N, C-alpha and C positions, 0 to 999 in steps of 0.2 A: 556597499551602497553609498556608504563615504558623508566625506563633508556636505551637504547643499551650499550649496552656491546661488546670491541673484543672478549673474552672470545664466544658467541652464534654465534659469524658467520665461525671460525677461520674453522671447518668440512662442513663447506660446497664449492659443486664445482665447478668450474672459470664457469658453465651453471649456478645453480643457483647463483652465483655469478652476472652476467654481467643480468639477470631476474628482481634479487632482485633491481637494480640498477634502471634497465627501472620501475617499482612501488614505486621506494621512489619518484625519478620524479614527477610520474602524482600524486604523495599523496602529492608531496608539493606546486603541481602548483597550487592543491582543493585548500590548506590553505590558499597557500595568493591569493586565490580569492579571497576566502571564508571573506579572510580582504578588502579583498577590496572592495565587493558590502558591507560591512556589518554583514554578518547576524553569525552570535551564532556559537562557534571550538574555541577551548582548547586552546587557545595560547601558553603551553607551547609544543602543540608539531609541531609545527615548529622545536622549537631549537631539540626536537628530529631525525623527521626525516631527521634534514642538517649534524646535526652529525652520525647517519647511514649513510649516504652519502657516506662522508667524509669515515666513515668507509671500507665503502662496495672497493668503490676505490684506498683507501688505499692497503687495502688486494690483490686485482684483478690485478694493480702494481709495488708487488709484490713479486705474484710469475712468470706475463708474467717477467720480467728483470731478475729472478737468474732461471730458468728454474732446475739446472745442481745441487742443491743447494736439498734435499731434509727440508719439507715443518717445525721440527723440527729447526733445524738451520738458514731458517726464523723467524724464530718469537721468539725466545727465544729471542730478544734483547726488542721488541718492548710488550711485555706479565711481569708486572710485576709480583714476584711471591708473 
């Protein structure tokens, strides 16, 4: 899976982001359930899922709050060069 990067999700459309949010929430639920029932899982995947979920929600919020700006202007301050 690897560490999620913000640059990887910029190209997604709003509907793809919404679908990814639902998928990531389900994955996070599954990981938490495995932890609670003491099943084997990779503990770092919880951290990665939380981070990816936060990135997806942040990007969707930015896009919905500033529809008049183009994507480059909106994301210029978020991604370091």
